[in-house]
N, C-alpha and C positions, 0 to 999 in steps of 0.2 A: 706722547709717543709711548707705546707699550714696550715693556722690557722684552728682550729677545731670549727665548729659551735656549740655553747654551749647554754644551757637553764637551768635556775634556777626554780625549783618547790618550791613554798612557800605556806603557809597556816597554819591556826591554827590547833591544835590537833583535829584529827577526821574529818577533812574537806574532805578527800578522795584523798590525794596526791598519795598514793601507787596504788590505783585503776586507777587513771589517767595515772600514769607511765606505768602500765601494758598495758593499751590501746595504749599508744604511741609505746611500744615495739612490739605489735601485728602489728601495721602499719609498723614499721621498717622491720619486718620479711617479710611481704607481699610485700614490695617494695625493698627487698634485700639491706637494709641499715644496716650497722654494728655500733651499739651504744656502748659507754662506759658509765658506770653509777657510780656515787658516792652517796652512801647511808650514811646518818648521823643519829645516834640514841643517845638520851640522856643517855640511860642505857648501861649496859655492855653486853647485849645480843640482837642480832638482830633476833627476832622471825619470821621475814618474809623473811629470806635469801633463803628459799626453793622456793620462787616465782621467783627467778632469777638464778636458777641453771645453765642454758645454756647461761648466759650472762657474759660479762666482767665487773665484779663488784669490786669496791674499797670501803671497809667499813671503816667508822670512828665512833667509839663508845665512850661512856663515856664523852659526852660533846657536845656543840653546835659549829658548824664550824664558826659561825659568830663572836665568841670571845674566848671562853675558850679553844678551840683547833684550833684556826685560823692558827697557824703555821703548824699543822698537815694537814690542808686543802691545804696549799701551797705546802707542801711536796708531798701530794697525786697528786696534779695537775702536778707537775714535773714528777711523775711516769707515769701519763697518757701521757705526752709528750714523754717520753722515749718509752713507749709501742707503741705510734702512729708512732714513727720512725721505729719500727720493723714490725708492722702490723697495717696499717692505719685504723682509725675509721672514720665513717661518721659524727657522732655528739656525743656530751657529754651532759648527763642529770644529774643534781645535785639536789637531793632531800634533802632539809634541814629538821631540826626538826620542830615540830609544834610551837616552840618558837623562831625560827630564824628570824632575821630582814633581809629581802632581800636586803635592801640598803647596809648593811655591807658586804654581799656576793658579791655584785657588786663591792664594794671597793676592796675586796681581789682579785677578778679576773682582776681588773684594775691595779694591781701592775705592775710597769715597767718591772720586770723580767718575767712576764707572758703574758703581753699584746699582744705580737706578735704571741703567740701560740694559743690563744683562741679568737674566734670571737663571743662575746656574742650577741645572737639573740633576746632573750626575757626573761623577768621575769614573770613567770606565777604564779599567786596567786589564790588558791582555797578558796572559802567561802562556808561554810555550811549554805545554805539558811534557813534550819530548826532551827538552833540554834543561828544564828548570832545576832539577836536582844536580845535574852535572855542572851547571854554572856555579853552584855553591862551592864546588871544589876547584873548578878551573880558575875562577877569579879569587885569588888569595887576598886581593886588596880589600881592606876594611871598608874603604869608601864605596866600592862597587857593591859589596855585600849590604851595606846600609841603604844604597840606592834600591836594590832589589827588594829589600824589606819595606822601604818607603812606598814603592809602587804598589805594594799590597795593602799596607796600612792606610794609604791615602785614597783608596778606592771605595766607592759606594757600590760598585758593580764590578765583579771580576769575571772575565771570559777566559775559561780554561780551554785554550785553543790547541789544535793539532792532536786531539785525543785519538785520531785514527792512526797516528804513528807511535802510540804509547801502549805498552803491555799493561796488563792488570797489576803486575808487581810494581812497575814504574809509577802507575797512577796512585797506588796506595802510598808510595813514598812521597809523591808530590802533595797529596792531601794531608799527610802527616806534617810535612814542612809548613804548609800554608796555615794549618790549624793554629800554629804558634803566633801568627801575625794578623790573621783576618779578624776584623773588629765585628762585634755583635751587630747583626742586622744587615751585614753586607750580602748582597745577592750574588750567588755563584752560578754561572751558566757554562755548560760544557759545549764545545763546538769543534767542528772540523771545517777548515777553509773559512773560518769566521762566520759560519751559518748559524744564526741564533734567531730566536723570536724577537724581531725588532721592536714591536710595541712594548714588550717586557723590558727590553734593553733601554728604551727611551723613557721609561717611567721616572717620574720625579722622585729622587731619593735624597735630596738635600733640602733641609729646612733652614731658611735664612731669616735672620733677625736684623732689622735696620734701626740704628740709634741715631737720633738727630744731633745729640751733643757731640762736640769735637773732643771732649775730654771725659774721663771717667775717674772714679775714686776707688783706689785699691789700697788697702792697708793704711787708710787715712791720708794717702798722698794723692794729689791730683796731677795727672800727666797726660800727655798726648800719645796716642798710638800711631806709630809710623811703620811702614813696610821696610824691611831691611833684608840684605842678602850678604851678610858678613863673610860667608864662606867663599865668596867669589866663585872660582871654578873648582872648588874642592871635590865635588862629586864627579868631575870630569877626569880626574887623575887616571891616567892609563888608557882612557878612551880617546881615540883619534880617528881622523878620516884621511884617506889618501885617494887622490884623483889621478888616474892614469889616462893620459891623452895620446893621440897619434897611434891608436891601436890598430894593428894589421888585421886581416881577415882570418877567420877560423873555420874549422868544421865544428859541429856541435860536440863531437867526441873530444877534440883538442881543448875546447873551452871547458868541458866537464873535467877533464884530466887536470888542467891547470888550477881550476878552482879547488879541487879536492886535494891539491898538493900545497895549498896555502897553510900557514901556521895555524894552530888551534885557536890562538888568540883572536883571529879574525872571525867575527860573528856573522857579518852580513856583507854581501857584495851585490851590486846592481849596476846597470848601465846600458849602453847601446853598443852593439858590435856588428861588424860585417860578417856575413856567413859566406863561405866559399861557394861559388857557382850560383849565388843569389843576388838580386838587386836590392839596394836599400839597406837600412839599419834595423836591427832586431833588438827588442828590449829583453833583458834577462834579469832574473833575481836568484839569489843564492842564500839560503839559510837552513839550519838544521841538516846540513849535508844534502839538501835537496835543491835541484836546479830546475828552474822553469824558464823556458825560452819561448817568446811569442811566436805564433804561427804566421803572422802578417807583419810586413815592414811598417815602421812608424812614419808618420807624416810630420813635416816641419822640423826634423832633426838634421843638423848640419854635420856635426863632428862626432865620431865614435869616442866613447870614454868608458872607463870602469871606475866605480867608486867603491873603495873598501872601507869598512868601519870595524874597528876592533880595539884590542888592548895592546898598548905599546907598539904601534906600527913602526916598522923600520924597513927602509928599502933594502937593507942588506938581508933581511929575512924573507923577502918576496921572491919566489922562483921566477926567473926571467922567461924560460921556455920560449914560446913564440911571441911573447909580449915585450915591447920596448918600453921601459919605464922612463918617463921624461922628468 
């Protein structure tokens, strides 16, 4: 069985990972490539599953695959291998949560039991050029600052996204900040709406070495190398999700007003809502103070809900307005 070319998609909340993933899938379809996708969400609901109805998707919910549900990721990767044996896939795309450390995902995929099945090609990190510098000051937590740094240092390819929302002065500040962390040889691509040269994006940028021995000698001591995650949920401090259910209907204007009244610590919002005088549920996304509501109602969705992702979420800080918080 040939190893599956694999890619990790990383990036902070709202940076545009899902949009980039959709662009990659369009390229795959045009070039008759069959992908497998692992989607990870911090919450219990994946409100973007409708975007991948025709794809082979493995969902991991209620935690981050780099630590809290790392074993679930390993089990899912084994399931991908089993499926690959029945119906081969051409590549694997792993979209981590916005608070996943890509270096830890690389460690998981480098486990001896998985190494021969997956050929890790690149770690692609997205950066929201419009908010990257602001996030350095908004988030005073050292843990989150370290995470933002790790998502840059752990990348072999960086997509500097949302450049259309960024002034020349902002861009200069972003590039100055990134220069402190970007490792030599890292490819940097600028994009709007996640539109990049996909063949360049998918170029192999990771060189892997496989050792047969289970032990190695360092400083004249022989020991086994084992994966560890001693920090537990350390890099999740301050980042939480909140799911709001039983949501009444809105006008688009009301939805926009409510989202923009949320505390600054809320980085991302998404979900399904009813729009007044319209049938069905409509998908929306909110990040970088920008709101996108779908034009067409979604199929197969039963209950409206809103998922908020941010720092130190507290129901007391969420404006009720026309929304009932359960």
